[in-house]
N, C-alpha and C positions, 0 to 999 in steps of 0.2 A: 410102443416106447421109443423114445428118441435118445440118442447118445451124441454128445458134442466133444470134439477134440480140438483144442486151440494150439496154435504154434506161431512162431515168428517174433516172439519177444526177445529182448536183449538189452545191451548197453549201447547207448549212442550219445554223441556230443550234441549239445544244443545247436539247433539249426539243421540237424540231420533228419533222416527219414527211416521209417520202419513200415513193414506191411505185416499185419496180423491176419491169420487165416483161422477159420472155424469150419471144420468138416462135420457135417451132420450125417447120421446113419439111423436106420430104423424106420419108424412110421413118419417119414418126413412129409407125407401128404397132409398131415394134420397140423403142420406148422403154419401159423398166421403171420407172425412177426419174428424177425431175427434182430437182435440188438447186441451192441457192445456196451459194457459197463466198466467202470474202474473204481478201485478203492485204494486210496492212499493211506499210509499209516495214520491212525488216529482220526480218520475221517469216515463218513458214511459212504456207502457205495452209491455211485451216481451214474445216470444214463449218459453215454457219450454220443451214440448214434444208433438209429434203428432203420430198418428197411422192411416195408410191408410186402405182402404177397405179390403185388404188382411191382412198380418201380418207385413208389413214393418213399421218400426218406425224411428223416428228422435228425437234427443235430443240436447238441448243447451249444449255447452261445460261445462258450470258451474255446470251442474247436472249429467253429464255422470258418470256412475259407482255408483251413489247414488240413482237416481230415476228410476222407471220402469213404463212405460205406458202399459196397457193391456186392453183387451175388453172381455166381456162376451156377445156374440150375443144372447143367449137365454134370457138374462135379459135386453138387449138393454142398457147396462151400460159399461162405460169406467172408468177405475181406474188409479190413479196415486199413486204408492207406493213410499213414500219418506223416505229414510233412511239416517242416519248420518247427520241429519239436522243441519244447521248453522244459526247463527243470521241473516246473509245476505239473507237467504231464506224467511224471514218475508215479507209478501205481501198478497194482496187479490188475490186469485187464481180463474181464470175463465175457464170454459169449453166452447169450441167453436165447432160447427158443420158446416162444409163447404159443401154446396150443389152445385148442378150444376150451379145455377144462383144467389146464395145468401149465406149468412152465418148467423148463429144464435148464440147468446151468452147466457150463463147462468147468474144468478144473482150474482155469486161470493161467495166465502167462505174465511174467514180470517184465515191465518196461521201465528202464532206468535211463534218465536223461541227465548227463553231467554238464555242469556249467563251464 
């Protein structure tokens, strides 16, 4: 079983930066993909970025060039560096671990970008 704990959300002005962290514990050797998703009020949850067991990454078009996903295997932690934040980035951000036969979600962390 895998547990995920997110941190790093908060309130920031447009143009600012935040770094989200997702610490994984448990059976982490079964994790194939780690991803960050977000859900804004009244909208569906959407993929923001993902990183595979190697170093391959994938980004939503809306965040390309502004967000960077990375991982520290020694700390079992995945990060999302968010730069040049926009009000439309406001959402609850969730970390997700995709295992061979299941996926696990974190509890979410609020990111609010003021104009």
